[in-house]
C-alpha positions as CSV (number, residue, x, y, z in Angstrom):
1,X,19.3,-51.1,17.8
2,X,20.4,-48.0,20.0
3,X,21.3,-45.9,17.0
4,X,17.9,-46.4,15.6
5,X,16.3,-45.5,18.5
6,X,18.3,-42.4,18.5
7,X,17.6,-41.4,15.3
8,X,13.4,-41.8,15.7
9,X,14.0,-39.4,19.1
10,X,16.1,-36.6,17.4
11,X,13.9,-36.6,13.9
12,X,10.7,-36.2,16.4
13,X,12.7,-33.4,18.3
14,X,13.2,-31.9,15.2
15,X,9.8,-32.3,13.7
16,X,8.2,-30.9,17.3
17,X,10.3,-27.4,16.8
18,X,9.2,-27.2,13.3
19,X,6.0,-27.0,14.1
20,X,6.2,-24.8,16.9
21,X,7.7,-22.6,14.6
22,X,5.3,-22.6,11.8
23,X,2.5,-22.0,14.4
24,X,4.8,-19.0,16.1
25,X,5.2,-17.7,12.4
26,X,1.6,-17.8,11.6
27,X,0.0,-16.3,14.9
28,X,2.7,-13.6,15.2
29,X,2.1,-10.1,14.1
30,X,5.2,-7.7,14.5
31,X,4.5,-3.7,13.8
32,X,1.3,-3.7,11.8
33,X,2.7,-6.6,9.7
34,X,1.0,-9.5,9.0
35,X,2.5,-13.2,8.6
36,X,0.2,-15.6,6.5
37,X,1.2,-19.2,4.9
38,X,5.0,-17.4,4.9
39,X,3.8,-14.5,3.0
40,X,4.7,-11.1,5.1
41,X,2.6,-8.4,3.6
42,X,3.5,-5.0,4.9
43,X,1.4,-1.7,4.8
44,X,1.7,0.3,1.9
45,X,2.7,4.1,2.0
46,X,0.1,6.5,1.0
47,X,1.2,9.0,-1.3
48,X,-0.6,12.3,-0.7
49,X,-3.7,10.6,1.1
50,X,-3.9,7.9,-2.1
51,X,-3.5,4.4,-1.3
52,X,-0.2,3.0,-3.5
53,X,-1.2,-0.3,-4.7
54,X,1.8,-0.7,-7.1
55,X,4.6,-3.6,-5.7
56,X,7.2,-1.4,-7.6
57,X,9.4,1.3,-6.5
58,X,7.8,4.8,-7.4
59,X,10.7,6.8,-9.2
60,X,10.4,10.8,-7.9
61,X,9.8,12.7,-11.1
62,X,11.8,16.1,-11.5
63,X,15.3,16.8,-11.6
64,X,18.4,14.4,-10.5
65,X,19.9,14.9,-6.9
66,X,23.2,16.4,-8.3
67,X,20.7,19.3,-10.3
68,X,19.2,20.2,-7.0
69,X,22.3,20.2,-5.1
70,X,24.1,22.4,-7.4
71,X,21.1,24.4,-7.4
72,X,20.8,24.7,-3.5
73,X,24.4,25.9,-3.6
74,X,23.8,28.5,-6.5
75,X,20.8,29.9,-4.3
76,X,23.2,30.5,-1.6
77,X,25.8,32.0,-3.3
78,X,24.2,35.5,-3.7
79,X,26.1,38.5,-4.9
80,X,29.5,37.5,-3.5
81,X,29.6,33.9,-5.4
82,X,32.5,32.1,-5.8
83,X,33.8,30.2,-8.7
84,X,34.9,26.5,-8.1
85,X,36.4,24.5,-11.0
86,X,36.6,20.8,-10.1
87,X,39.0,18.4,-12.4
88,X,40.2,15.1,-11.6
89,X,42.8,12.6,-13.0
90,X,41.1,10.1,-14.5
91,X,38.2,12.7,-15.7
92,X,34.7,11.6,-14.6
93,X,34.9,10.9,-11.1
94,X,31.7,11.9,-9.0
95,X,32.1,14.7,-6.7
96,X,30.8,15.2,-3.7
97,X,30.6,18.5,-1.9
98,X,29.7,18.5,1.9
99,X,28.3,14.9,1.6
100,X,26.3,16.0,-1.3
101,X,26.5,14.7,-4.7
102,X,26.9,17.9,-7.2
103,X,28.0,15.8,-10.4
104,X,30.9,14.5,-12.4
105,X,34.4,16.2,-13.2
106,X,35.1,18.3,-14.8
107,X,32.4,20.8,-13.3
108,X,32.3,24.7,-12.4
109,X,30.1,25.9,-9.5
110,X,29.1,29.0,-8.2
111,X,28.9,28.8,-4.1
112,X,29.0,31.0,-1.1
113,X,32.3,31.6,0.3
114,X,33.0,29.5,3.1
115,X,35.0,26.2,3.8
116,X,34.2,23.1,1.6
117,X,35.0,19.2,2.1
118,X,35.3,18.2,-1.5
119,X,35.4,14.5,-2.3
120,X,36.0,12.6,-5.8
121,X,35.0,9.1,-6.1
122,X,36.2,7.0,-9.3
123,X,34.7,4.5,-11.3
124,X,37.0,1.8,-10.1
125,X,37.5,2.8,-6.2
126,X,39.8,5.7,-6.6
127,X,39.1,8.5,-4.1
128,X,40.7,12.0,-3.4
129,X,39.4,14.6,-0.9
130,X,40.7,18.2,-0.1
131,X,38.9,21.0,2.1
132,X,38.7,24.5,0.1
133,X,38.5,27.8,1.8
134,X,37.0,30.5,-0.5
135,X,36.8,34.4,-0.1
136,X,34.0,36.2,-1.3
137,X,34.2,36.4,-5.4
138,X,37.2,34.3,-5.3
139,X,38.0,31.4,-8.2
140,X,39.9,28.4,-7.3
141,X,40.6,25.2,-9.0
142,X,40.9,22.2,-7.8
143,X,42.3,19.1,-9.5
144,X,42.9,16.1,-7.6
145,X,44.6,12.8,-8.8
146,X,42.5,10.3,-7.5
147,X,44.4,7.1,-6.1
148,X,43.0,3.7,-5.5
149,X,42.1,3.1,-1.2
150,X,42.4,-0.6,-1.3
151,X,44.7,-3.0,-3.6
152,X,43.9,-4.3,-6.8
153,X,45.7,-7.6,-6.2
154,X,46.5,-9.8,-3.6
155,X,49.3,-12.3,-3.4
156,X,49.3,-15.3,-1.2
157,X,53.1,-16.5,-0.3
């Protein structure tokens, strides 16, 4: 009899806690979002004053990010532009210069003179990085062999 009474008390307490939680969820408003019947509706971002009513992500039109990043480097290059030829083993690695994605290897870039942090990332978590300093009108080839940062297999003994 004692166990049966205990189960009834625990069940009533859980039901009461659930009712309190549901009441709090339906009456709370947080940062402009309203909750109703378990659904959270967030305000839509406006696009040049027009209300975006689509529930889908909007893909920006125009060139890809790597093209924009390469063009920005070339614009800053000026008359003392340097040529930077980037290669990787294996080929096809993503190239990042100072944290900005600029394309896949092999890649020829026109950049202003200066110091650059070059990172290459392969398709299978391979990675390599190197710092390069370029003088005005210098041409430099950077060939990096990508290495795996994490073990491909783990043995448990």
